[in-house]
Residue frames as a rotation matrix with the C-alpha (Angstrom) as fourth column:
MET 1
0.000 -0.225 -0.974 -24.45
-0.450 -0.870 0.201 -30.12
-0.893 0.438 -0.101 -68.27
SER 2
0.764 0.310 0.565 -25.17
0.335 0.557 -0.760 -30.82
-0.551 0.770 0.322 -71.88
ASP 3
-0.154 -0.850 0.504 -22.70
0.938 0.034 0.345 -30.51
-0.310 0.526 0.792 -74.74
ASP 4
0.244 0.315 0.917 -24.48
0.677 -0.733 0.072 -27.31
0.695 0.603 -0.392 -75.75
SER 5
0.985 0.148 0.087 -23.51
0.031 -0.654 0.756 -25.84
0.169 -0.742 -0.649 -72.38
ALA 6
0.400 -0.902 -0.161 -19.75
0.884 0.426 -0.193 -26.34
0.243 -0.065 0.968 -72.81
HIS 7
-0.010 -0.423 0.906 -19.16
0.178 -0.892 -0.414 -22.60
0.984 0.157 0.084 -72.54
TRP 8
0.723 0.287 0.628 -19.99
-0.535 -0.342 0.773 -22.90
0.437 -0.895 -0.094 -68.81
SER 9
0.869 -0.350 -0.349 -17.26
0.443 0.864 0.238 -25.53
0.218 -0.362 0.906 -68.25
ARG 10
0.717 -0.689 -0.103 -13.79
-0.375 -0.505 0.777 -25.08
-0.588 -0.519 -0.621 -66.80
SER 11
0.842 -0.369 0.394 -11.97
0.533 0.678 -0.505 -26.41
-0.081 0.635 0.768 -69.90
ALA 12
0.630 -0.628 0.457 -9.52
-0.131 -0.666 -0.735 -23.48
0.766 0.403 -0.502 -69.81
VAL 13
0.666 -0.416 0.619 -8.07
-0.707 -0.089 0.701 -24.61
-0.236 -0.905 -0.354 -66.47
ASP 14
0.079 -0.750 -0.656 -4.75
-0.595 0.493 -0.635 -26.39
0.800 0.441 -0.407 -66.78
TRP 15
0.892 0.292 0.345 -5.49
-0.450 0.504 0.737 -29.26
0.041 -0.813 0.581 -64.37
THR 16
-0.069 -0.989 -0.129 -2.40
-0.811 0.131 -0.570 -30.81
0.581 0.065 -0.812 -62.88
ASP 17
0.388 0.112 -0.915 -1.42
0.217 0.954 0.209 -34.04
0.896 -0.280 0.346 -61.19
ASP 18
-0.735 -0.673 -0.085 0.36
0.310 -0.222 -0.924 -32.08
0.603 -0.705 0.372 -58.46
MET 19
0.043 0.876 -0.480 -2.17
0.904 0.170 0.392 -32.04
0.425 -0.451 -0.785 -55.58
ASN 20
-0.232 -0.150 -0.961 -0.83
0.694 -0.718 -0.056 -28.89
-0.681 -0.680 0.271 -53.96
GLU 21
-0.974 -0.113 -0.198 -1.06
-0.058 -0.715 0.696 -27.03
-0.220 0.690 0.690 -57.26
PHE 22
-0.541 0.841 -0.003 -4.50
0.492 0.320 0.810 -28.52
0.682 0.437 -0.587 -57.87
ARG 23
0.017 0.552 -0.833 -5.73
0.990 -0.125 -0.063 -27.21
-0.139 -0.824 -0.549 -54.49
VAL 24
-0.595 -0.275 -0.755 -4.49
0.238 -0.958 0.161 -23.72
-0.767 -0.084 0.636 -55.34
GLN 25
-0.968 0.252 0.006 -6.19
-0.056 -0.236 0.970 -23.85
0.246 0.938 0.243 -58.74
TYR 26
-0.321 0.904 -0.283 -9.42
0.742 0.426 0.518 -25.17
0.588 -0.044 -0.807 -57.27
ARG 27
-0.055 0.287 -0.956 -9.59
0.906 -0.387 -0.168 -22.64
-0.419 -0.876 -0.239 -54.45
ASN 28
-0.627 -0.251 -0.737 -9.01
0.031 -0.954 0.299 -19.78
-0.778 0.165 0.606 -56.87
MET 29
-0.697 0.369 0.615 -11.60
0.716 0.315 0.623 -20.84
0.037 0.874 -0.484 -59.44
TYR 30
0.296 0.887 -0.354 -14.11
0.870 -0.404 -0.284 -18.34
-0.395 -0.224 -0.891 -58.09
LYS 31
-0.129 -0.445 -0.886 -11.83
0.069 -0.896 0.439 -15.57
-0.989 -0.005 0.146 -59.39
SER 32
-0.941 -0.144 -0.306 -12.82
-0.288 -0.137 0.948 -16.54
-0.178 0.980 0.087 -62.91
PHE 33
-0.559 0.803 0.206 -16.42
0.773 0.595 -0.219 -17.65
-0.299 0.037 -0.954 -62.32
ASN 34
-0.717 0.277 -0.640 -18.56
-0.325 -0.945 -0.044 -15.46
-0.617 0.176 0.767 -64.48
PRO 35
-0.596 0.554 0.581 -21.85
0.734 0.669 0.115 -17.01
-0.325 0.495 -0.806 -65.73
VAL 36
-0.876 0.149 -0.459 -22.93
-0.210 -0.974 0.085 -13.88
-0.434 0.171 0.884 -67.58
ARG 37
-0.658 0.666 -0.352 -25.73
-0.384 0.106 0.917 -15.76
0.648 0.738 0.186 -69.35
PHE 38
-0.851 0.331 -0.408 -27.32
0.525 0.552 -0.648 -16.78
0.011 -0.765 -0.644 -66.04
GLN 39
-0.619 0.739 0.266 -31.08
-0.497 -0.632 0.595 -16.02
0.607 0.236 0.759 -66.19
PRO 40
-0.965 0.204 0.166 -32.97
-0.033 0.532 -0.846 -17.11
-0.261 -0.822 -0.506 -63.05
GLU 41
-0.170 0.969 -0.181 -36.35
-0.704 -0.248 -0.665 -16.15
-0.689 0.015 0.724 -64.47
VAL 42
0.027 0.107 -0.994 -35.78
-0.908 0.418 0.020 -18.41
0.418 0.902 0.109 -67.45
TRP 43
-0.888 -0.357 -0.289 -34.83
-0.197 0.865 -0.461 -21.28
0.415 -0.352 -0.839 -65.13
ALA 44
-0.743 0.646 0.175 -38.04
-0.165 0.077 -0.983 -20.76
-0.649 -0.760 0.049 -63.13
GLU 45
0.041 0.771 -0.635 -40.18
-0.930 -0.203 -0.307 -20.46
-0.365 0.603 0.709 -66.25
LEU 46
-0.271 -0.241 -0.932 -38.72
-0.680 0.733 0.008 -23.70
0.682 0.636 -0.362 -67.66
ALA 47
-0.997 -0.080 -0.004 -39.17
-0.050 0.659 -0.751 -25.45
0.063 -0.748 -0.661 -64.31
GLU 48
-0.382 0.924 0.016 -42.83
-0.500 -0.192 -0.845 -24.40
-0.778 -0.330 0.535 -64.25
GLN 49
0.144 0.405 -0.903 -43.38
-0.987 0.119 -0.104 -25.61
0.065 0.907 0.417 -67.83
CYS 50
-0.483 -0.429 -0.763 -41.77
-0.424 0.877 -0.225 -28.93
0.766 0.215 -0.606 -66.90
GLY 51
0.508 0.833 -0.220 -44.05
-0.162 0.343 0.925 -29.34
0.846 -0.435 0.309 -63.87
PHE 52
-0.600 -0.771 -0.215 -41.47
0.124 0.175 -0.977 -29.00
0.790 -0.613 -0.010 -61.12
LYS 53
0.491 0.749 -0.444 -42.96
0.543 0.135 0.829 -29.54
0.681 -0.648 -0.340 -57.69
TYR 54
0.878 -0.307 -0.367 -40.07
0.165 -0.526 0.835 -27.78
-0.449 -0.794 -0.411 -55.88
PHE 55
0.660 -0.738 0.144 -36.65
-0.117 -0.290 -0.950 -26.27
0.742 0.610 -0.278 -56.50
MET 56
0.840 -0.504 -0.201 -33.56
0.376 0.275 0.885 -27.49
-0.390 -0.819 0.421 -54.60
PHE 57
0.714 -0.641 0.283 -30.35
-0.082 -0.477 -0.875 -25.47
0.696 0.602 -0.393 -54.87
THR 58
0.321 -0.723 -0.612 -26.91
0.927 0.372 0.047 -25.98
0.193 -0.582 0.790 -53.37
THR 59
0.965 0.108 0.239 -26.21
0.052 -0.972 0.230 -22.80
0.257 -0.210 -0.943 -51.45
LYS 60
0.237 -0.938 0.253 -22.84
-0.971 -0.238 0.027 -23.92
0.035 -0.253 -0.967 -50.13
HIS 61
0.791 -0.020 -0.611 -21.04
-0.099 0.982 -0.160 -27.17
0.604 0.187 0.775 -50.77
HIS 62
0.803 -0.432 -0.411 -18.21
0.589 0.467 0.660 -28.79
-0.093 -0.772 0.629 -48.81
ASP 63
-0.120 -0.913 0.390 -15.56
0.883 -0.278 -0.379 -26.47
0.455 0.298 0.839 -50.26
GLY 64
-0.268 0.063 -0.961 -17.23
0.793 -0.552 -0.257 -23.60
-0.547 -0.832 0.098 -48.42
PHE 65
-0.983 -0.110 0.148 -18.01
0.179 -0.768 0.615 -21.37
0.046 0.631 0.775 -51.41
CYS 66
-0.358 0.886 -0.294 -21.26
0.440 -0.117 -0.890 -19.48
-0.824 -0.448 -0.348 -50.77
MET 67
-0.638 0.229 0.735 -23.64
0.735 -0.102 0.670 -18.72
0.229 0.968 -0.103 -53.58
TRP 68
0.609 0.773 0.176 -25.20
0.659 -0.617 0.431 -15.80
0.442 -0.147 -0.885 -51.69
ASP 69
0.020 -0.575 0.818 -23.97
-0.058 -0.818 -0.573 -12.52
0.998 -0.036 -0.050 -50.22
THR 70
0.647 0.168 -0.744 -23.05
0.651 0.388 0.653 -13.72
0.398 -0.906 0.141 -46.77
LYS 71
0.655 -0.434 0.618 -21.30
-0.544 -0.839 -0.012 -11.57
0.524 -0.328 -0.786 -44.17
THR 72
0.876 -0.222 0.429 -19.61
-0.255 0.542 0.801 -14.60
-0.410 -0.811 0.418 -42.59
THR 73
0.119 -0.854 0.506 -16.90
0.534 0.484 0.693 -15.19
-0.837 0.188 0.513 -45.19
ASP 74
-0.001 -0.183 -0.983 -15.24
-0.671 -0.729 0.137 -13.62
-0.741 0.660 -0.122 -48.22
TYR 75
-0.943 -0.288 0.169 -15.33
-0.101 0.727 0.679 -16.98
-0.318 0.623 -0.715 -50.02
LYS 76
-0.062 0.996 0.066 -18.57
0.403 0.086 -0.911 -16.11
-0.913 -0.030 -0.406 -51.81
ILE 77
0.043 0.202 0.978 -20.05
0.997 0.057 -0.055 -15.24
-0.067 0.978 -0.199 -55.18
THR 78
0.873 0.369 0.318 -20.26
0.398 -0.917 -0.029 -11.54
0.281 0.152 -0.948 -54.26
ASN 79
0.307 -0.862 -0.403 -16.59
0.517 -0.205 0.831 -11.22
-0.799 -0.464 0.383 -53.36
GLU 80
0.691 -0.007 -0.723 -15.13
-0.435 -0.802 -0.409 -8.45
-0.577 0.597 -0.558 -55.50
ALA 81
-0.464 -0.886 -0.004 -12.44
-0.588 0.305 0.750 -10.87
-0.663 0.351 -0.662 -56.74
CYS 82
-0.384 0.438 0.813 -15.21
0.604 0.785 -0.138 -12.81
-0.699 0.438 -0.566 -58.48
PRO 83
-0.996 -0.081 0.048 -16.01
0.089 -0.645 0.759 -11.22
-0.031 0.760 0.650 -61.86
PHE 84
-0.379 0.925 0.025 -19.70
0.564 0.210 0.799 -12.06
0.734 0.317 -0.601 -61.41
SER 85
-0.514 0.105 -0.851 -19.89
0.838 -0.150 -0.525 -10.03
-0.183 -0.983 -0.011 -58.18
THR 86
-0.786 0.198 -0.585 -21.21
-0.146 -0.980 -0.134 -6.90
-0.600 -0.020 0.800 -59.92
HIS 87
-0.860 0.510 -0.024 -23.80
0.151 0.299 0.942 -8.69
0.488 0.806 -0.334 -62.08
GLN 88
-0.334 0.818 0.469 -27.47
-0.792 -0.513 0.331 -7.89
0.511 -0.261 0.819 -61.41
TYR 89
0.751 0.599 -0.278 -27.94
-0.393 0.743 0.542 -11.54
0.531 -0.297 0.793 -60.29
ALA 90
-0.241 -0.970 0.026 -24.68
-0.567 0.119 -0.815 -11.77
0.788 -0.212 -0.578 -58.32
ASP 91
-0.576 0.163 0.801 -26.52
-0.708 0.391 -0.588 -13.09
-0.409 -0.906 -0.110 -55.28
ILE 92
-0.759 0.176 -0.627 -27.40
-0.423 0.599 0.680 -16.26
0.495 0.781 -0.381 -57.11
CYS 93
-0.800 0.486 -0.351 -29.44
0.600 0.666 -0.444 -17.80
0.018 -0.566 -0.824 -54.29
LYS 94
-0.450 0.656 -0.605 -31.61
0.095 -0.639 -0.763 -14.73
-0.888 -0.401 0.226 -53.81
SER 95
-0.555 0.199 -0.808 -32.09
-0.794 -0.417 0.442 -14.31
-0.249 0.887 0.389 -57.56
LEU 96
-0.814 0.224 -0.536 -33.13
-0.103 0.852 0.513 -17.93
0.572 0.472 -0.671 -58.02
PHE 97
-0.733 0.549 -0.402 -35.34
0.651 0.396 -0.648 -18.09
-0.196 -0.736 -0.647 -54.93
ASP 98
-0.475 0.567 -0.673 -37.13
-0.255 -0.821 -0.511 -14.85
-0.842 -0.071 0.535 -55.85
SER 99
-0.611 0.198 -0.767 -37.72
-0.786 -0.032 0.617 -16.11
0.098 0.980 0.175 -59.41
PHE 100
-0.787 0.314 -0.530 -39.12
0.224 0.947 0.228 -19.49
0.574 0.061 -0.816 -58.25
ARG 101
-0.704 0.561 -0.437 -41.29
0.453 -0.119 -0.883 -17.85
-0.547 -0.820 -0.170 -55.58
LYS 102
-0.596 0.460 -0.658 -42.92
-0.634 -0.772 0.034 -15.66
-0.493 0.438 0.752 -58.24
ARG 103
-0.391 0.410 -0.824 -44.11
-0.661 0.498 0.562 -18.87
0.640 0.764 0.076 -59.89
ASP 104
0.402 0.575 0.712 -45.21
-0.916 0.251 0.314 -20.43
0.002 -0.778 0.628 -56.57
ILE 105
0.508 -0.352 -0.786 -42.61
-0.003 0.912 -0.410 -23.17
0.861 0.211 0.462 -56.83
PRO 106
0.989 -0.113 0.093 -41.44
-0.099 -0.044 0.994 -24.09
-0.108 -0.993 -0.055 -53.33
ILE 107
0.356 -0.934 -0.034 -37.75
-0.541 -0.176 -0.823 -23.57
0.762 0.311 -0.567 -52.66
HIS 108
0.974 -0.207 -0.092 -35.37
0.203 0.618 0.760 -25.81
-0.100 -0.759 0.644 -50.74
ALA 109
0.543 -0.837 0.069 -31.80
-0.771 -0.529 -0.353 -25.07
0.332 0.138 -0.933 -49.79
TYR 110
0.788 -0.466 -0.402 -28.98
0.521 0.853 0.033 -27.58
0.327 -0.236 0.915 -49.60
PHE 111
0.605 -0.598 0.526 -26.28
-0.693 -0.721 -0.023 -26.31
0.393 -0.351 -0.850 -47.21
SER 112
0.428 -0.543 -0.722 -23.18
0.369 0.835 -0.408 -28.36
0.825 -0.092 0.558 -46.55
LYS 113
0.995 -0.041 0.092 -22.03
-0.101 -0.408 0.907 -28.01
0.000 -0.912 -0.410 -42.97
PRO 114
0.288 -0.955 0.064 -18.48
0.766 0.270 0.583 -29.28
-0.574 -0.119 0.810 -43.61
ASP 115
0.998 0.033 -0.052 -16.57
0.002 -0.862 -0.506 -26.27
-0.061 0.505 -0.861 -44.78
TRP 116
0.487 -0.867 0.109 -13.11
0.873 0.487 -0.021 -26.93
-0.035 0.105 0.994 -46.15
HIS 117
0.080 -0.440 0.895 -12.45
0.433 -0.793 -0.429 -23.20
0.898 0.422 0.127 -46.44
SER 118
0.792 0.318 0.521 -13.07
-0.294 -0.549 0.782 -22.44
0.535 -0.773 -0.342 -42.76
PRO 119
-0.305 -0.951 0.054 -10.03
-0.457 0.096 -0.884 -22.33
0.836 -0.294 -0.464 -40.45
TYR 120
-0.223 0.301 0.927 -12.32
-0.948 0.155 -0.278 -23.75
-0.227 -0.941 0.251 -37.76
PHE 121
0.865 0.486 0.123 -12.97
-0.434 0.850 -0.299 -26.91
-0.250 0.205 0.946 -39.81
TRP 122
0.607 -0.794 0.026 -9.56
0.692 0.512 -0.509 -27.39
0.391 0.327 0.860 -41.41
ALA 123
0.930 -0.262 -0.259 -7.35
-0.001 -0.704 0.711 -25.62
-0.369 -0.660 -0.654 -38.91
PRO 124
0.716 -0.686 -0.129 -4.09
-0.366 -0.212 -0.906 -24.37
0.594 0.696 -0.402 -40.45
GLU 125
0.066 -0.731 0.679 -2.13
-0.997 -0.077 0.013 -25.25
0.042 -0.678 -0.734 -37.31
PHE 126
0.127 0.023 0.992 -2.99
-0.380 0.924 0.028 -28.92
-0.916 -0.381 0.126 -37.81
ALA 127
0.764 0.126 -0.633 -2.21
-0.645 0.099 -0.758 -29.14
-0.033 0.987 0.157 -41.53
SER 128
0.740 -0.522 0.424 -0.10
0.413 0.850 0.326 -32.10
-0.531 -0.065 0.845 -42.57
PRO 129
-0.143 -0.910 -0.390 3.38
0.067 -0.402 0.913 -31.40
-0.987 0.105 0.118 -43.98
ASP 130
-0.858 -0.181 0.480 2.18
0.455 0.163 0.875 -32.24
-0.237 0.970 -0.057 -47.50
GLN 131
-0.751 0.617 -0.237 -1.05
-0.597 -0.787 -0.155 -30.21
-0.282 0.025 0.959 -47.03
ALA 132
-0.809 0.497 -0.314 -3.09
0.202 0.736 0.646 -33.36
0.553 0.459 -0.695 -47.64
THR 133
-0.573 0.716 0.400 -6.75
-0.820 -0.503 -0.273 -32.95
0.006 -0.484 0.875 -46.74
THR 134
-0.899 0.438 -0.007 -9.59
0.438 0.897 -0.060 -35.21
-0.020 -0.057 -0.998 -45.78
ARG 135
-0.284 0.884 0.371 -13.34
0.278 -0.295 0.914 -34.78
0.918 0.363 -0.162 -45.78
HIS 136
0.561 0.456 -0.691 -13.37
0.755 0.061 0.653 -34.46
0.340 -0.888 -0.310 -41.99
THR 137
0.927 -0.326 0.184 -11.91
-0.374 -0.836 0.402 -31.93
0.022 -0.442 -0.897 -39.64
ASN 138
0.365 -0.864 -0.346 -8.12
-0.010 0.368 -0.930 -32.15
0.931 0.343 0.126 -39.55
TYR 139
-0.668 -0.493 0.558 -8.09
-0.568 -0.147 -0.810 -32.22
0.481 -0.858 -0.182 -35.77
ASP 140
-0.595 0.455 -0.662 -9.64
0.615 0.789 -0.010 -34.34
0.518 -0.413 -0.749 -33.07
ILE 141
0.025 0.715 0.699 -12.81
-0.093 -0.694 0.714 -32.61
0.995 -0.083 0.050 -31.87
GLY 142
0.795 0.270 -0.543 -12.53
0.444 0.350 0.825 -34.20
0.413 -0.897 0.158 -28.42
GLU 143
-0.008 -0.897 -0.441 -9.03
0.993 -0.060 0.105 -32.78
-0.121 -0.437 0.891 -27.98
HIS 144
-0.943 -0.333 0.016 -9.92
0.329 -0.923 0.197 -29.34
-0.051 0.191 0.980 -29.38
PRO 145
-0.138 0.990 -0.039 -13.52
0.977 0.129 -0.170 -28.63
-0.163 -0.062 -0.985 -28.36
GLU 146
0.015 0.116 -0.993 -12.92
0.221 -0.969 -0.110 -24.85
-0.975 -0.218 -0.040 -28.41
LEU 147
-0.852 -0.348 -0.393 -12.03
-0.308 -0.275 0.911 -24.97
-0.425 0.896 0.127 -32.10
TRP 148
-0.754 0.637 0.159 -15.06
0.624 0.618 0.478 -27.14
0.206 0.460 -0.864 -32.82
GLU 149
0.015 0.792 -0.611 -17.33
0.831 -0.350 -0.433 -24.73
-0.556 -0.501 -0.663 -30.92
ARG 150
-0.390 -0.218 -0.895 -16.04
-0.218 -0.922 0.320 -21.86
-0.895 0.320 0.312 -33.04
PHE 151
-0.996 0.039 -0.084 -16.96
-0.069 0.296 0.953 -23.86
0.062 0.954 -0.292 -36.11
VAL 152
-0.401 0.906 -0.136 -20.43
0.916 0.394 -0.075 -24.61
-0.015 -0.154 -0.988 -34.71
GLU 153
0.003 0.375 -0.927 -20.93
0.405 -0.848 -0.342 -20.90
-0.914 -0.375 -0.154 -34.02
TYR 154
-0.728 -0.371 -0.576 -19.68
-0.369 -0.496 0.786 -19.98
-0.578 0.785 0.224 -37.50
THR 155
-0.915 0.395 0.081 -22.06
0.323 0.596 0.735 -22.49
0.242 0.699 -0.673 -39.11
HIS 156
-0.131 0.900 -0.415 -25.05
0.928 -0.036 -0.372 -21.37
-0.350 -0.434 -0.830 -37.03
ASN 157
-0.188 -0.013 -0.982 -24.30
-0.004 -1.000 0.014 -17.75
-0.982 0.006 0.187 -38.03
GLN 158
-0.949 -0.178 -0.261 -24.18
-0.256 -0.052 0.965 -18.72
-0.185 0.983 0.004 -41.69
ILE 159
-0.652 0.758 0.037 -27.50
0.716 0.598 0.360 -20.56
0.250 0.261 -0.932 -41.53
PHE 160
0.003 0.653 -0.757 -29.16
0.744 -0.507 -0.434 -17.77
-0.668 -0.562 -0.488 -39.54
HIS 161
-0.431 -0.238 -0.870 -27.86
-0.250 -0.895 0.368 -15.10
-0.867 0.376 0.327 -41.92
PHE 162
-0.999 0.044 0.022 -28.92
0.035 0.331 0.943 -17.15
0.035 0.942 -0.332 -44.94
THR 163
-0.390 0.919 -0.057 -32.49
0.918 0.393 0.058 -17.69
0.076 -0.030 -0.997 -43.75
MET 164
0.098 0.407 -0.908 -32.87
0.497 -0.810 -0.310 -14.01
-0.862 -0.421 -0.282 -42.83
THR 165
-0.623 -0.442 -0.645 -31.33
-0.295 -0.631 0.717 -12.72
-0.724 0.638 0.263 -46.07
MET 166
-0.966 0.260 -0.007 -33.50
0.109 0.430 0.896 -14.98
0.236 0.865 -0.444 -48.22
ASN 167
-0.507 0.817 0.276 -36.63
-0.862 -0.475 -0.175 -14.05
-0.012 -0.327 0.945 -46.25
ILE 168
-0.636 0.248 -0.731 -37.40
-0.036 0.937 0.348 -17.71
0.771 0.248 -0.587 -45.75
SER 169
-0.025 0.754 0.656 -40.67
-0.895 -0.309 0.321 -17.97
0.444 -0.579 0.683 -43.92
PRO 170
-0.503 -0.138 0.853 -41.37
-0.666 0.690 -0.282 -20.75
-0.550 -0.710 -0.439 -41.37
GLN 171
0.528 0.811 0.251 -43.87
-0.419 0.506 -0.754 -22.21
-0.739 0.293 0.607 -43.84
GLU 172
0.912 -0.188 -0.365 -41.30
-0.311 0.264 -0.913 -22.68
0.268 0.946 0.183 -46.56
ARG 173
0.133 -0.920 0.367 -38.33
-0.976 -0.058 0.208 -23.66
-0.170 -0.386 -0.907 -44.44
SER 174
0.985 -0.070 0.156 -36.84
0.095 0.983 -0.156 -26.72
-0.143 0.169 0.975 -45.96
PHE 175
0.464 -0.886 0.011 -33.19
-0.880 -0.462 -0.108 -26.66
0.101 0.040 -0.994 -45.20
THR 176
0.976 -0.152 -0.157 -31.22
0.144 0.988 -0.062 -29.80
0.164 0.038 0.986 -46.08
CYS 177
0.440 -0.871 0.220 -27.82
-0.892 -0.396 0.220 -30.09
-0.104 -0.293 -0.951 -44.44
SER 178
0.322 -0.451 -0.833 -25.12
-0.324 0.774 -0.544 -32.61
0.890 0.445 0.103 -45.08
PHE 179
0.654 -0.118 0.748 -24.32
-0.730 0.162 0.664 -34.97
-0.200 -0.980 0.020 -42.23
ARG 180
0.942 -0.128 -0.311 -22.49
-0.022 0.900 -0.436 -37.70
0.336 0.418 0.844 -44.13
TRP 181
0.205 -0.971 -0.125 -18.92
0.340 0.190 -0.921 -36.68
0.918 0.146 0.369 -43.30
TRP 182
0.348 -0.051 0.936 -19.38
-0.741 -0.627 0.241 -35.57
0.575 -0.777 -0.256 -39.72
PRO 183
-0.635 -0.584 -0.506 -17.29
-0.092 0.707 -0.701 -37.46
0.767 -0.399 -0.503 -37.21
LYS 184
-0.788 0.427 -0.444 -19.86
0.563 0.207 -0.800 -36.49
-0.250 -0.880 -0.404 -34.53
ALA 185
-0.632 0.559 0.536 -22.97
0.319 -0.443 0.838 -35.37
0.706 0.701 0.102 -36.36
GLU 186
0.236 0.827 -0.510 -25.02
0.862 0.064 0.503 -35.20
0.449 -0.558 -0.698 -33.19
ILE 187
-0.454 -0.486 -0.747 -23.04
0.804 -0.585 -0.108 -32.19
-0.385 -0.649 0.656 -32.01
LEU 188
-0.934 0.081 -0.347 -24.53
-0.209 -0.913 0.351 -29.84
-0.288 0.401 0.870 -34.59
PRO 189
-0.218 0.929 0.299 -28.33
0.223 0.346 -0.911 -29.86
-0.950 -0.132 -0.283 -34.83
């Protein structure tokens, strides 16, 4: 982000040193996310002018917030609690992908499988007394395979729904998933 883009920043948030308060603030940021000047066609036009060979977009990062209108969670850009949810480009992924496709720029999706918002990844019943979090599941997968399987099913449903909603053809399927923080990455293809 350049200095000219400061209006997009979160400078109005009163960041705190109290980690529990910070978590609450962070998890509620989507309730004030409102990029009203977002113009996907302009992004695509600029990318074409700059000679982009492809477009990679983060559809969901580790915090679990989805930048498309998924049916698998309410933690998404189109949740009515998000002020941007009624904007014509509220489904940010779809808007961007459609705009880049019109210019024949291949699209790629980055999707983080760890999902800190999912109760199947960070199970509330295993939360530490101070609510401290890690980048991994907060339970032992070997001791709770049923919980892990629910998370695997949840993740597969998200990926399936995403590819169907975005009309991603087999020819353009480039789906990058994060494996770095998996305790047992081989479990989830």
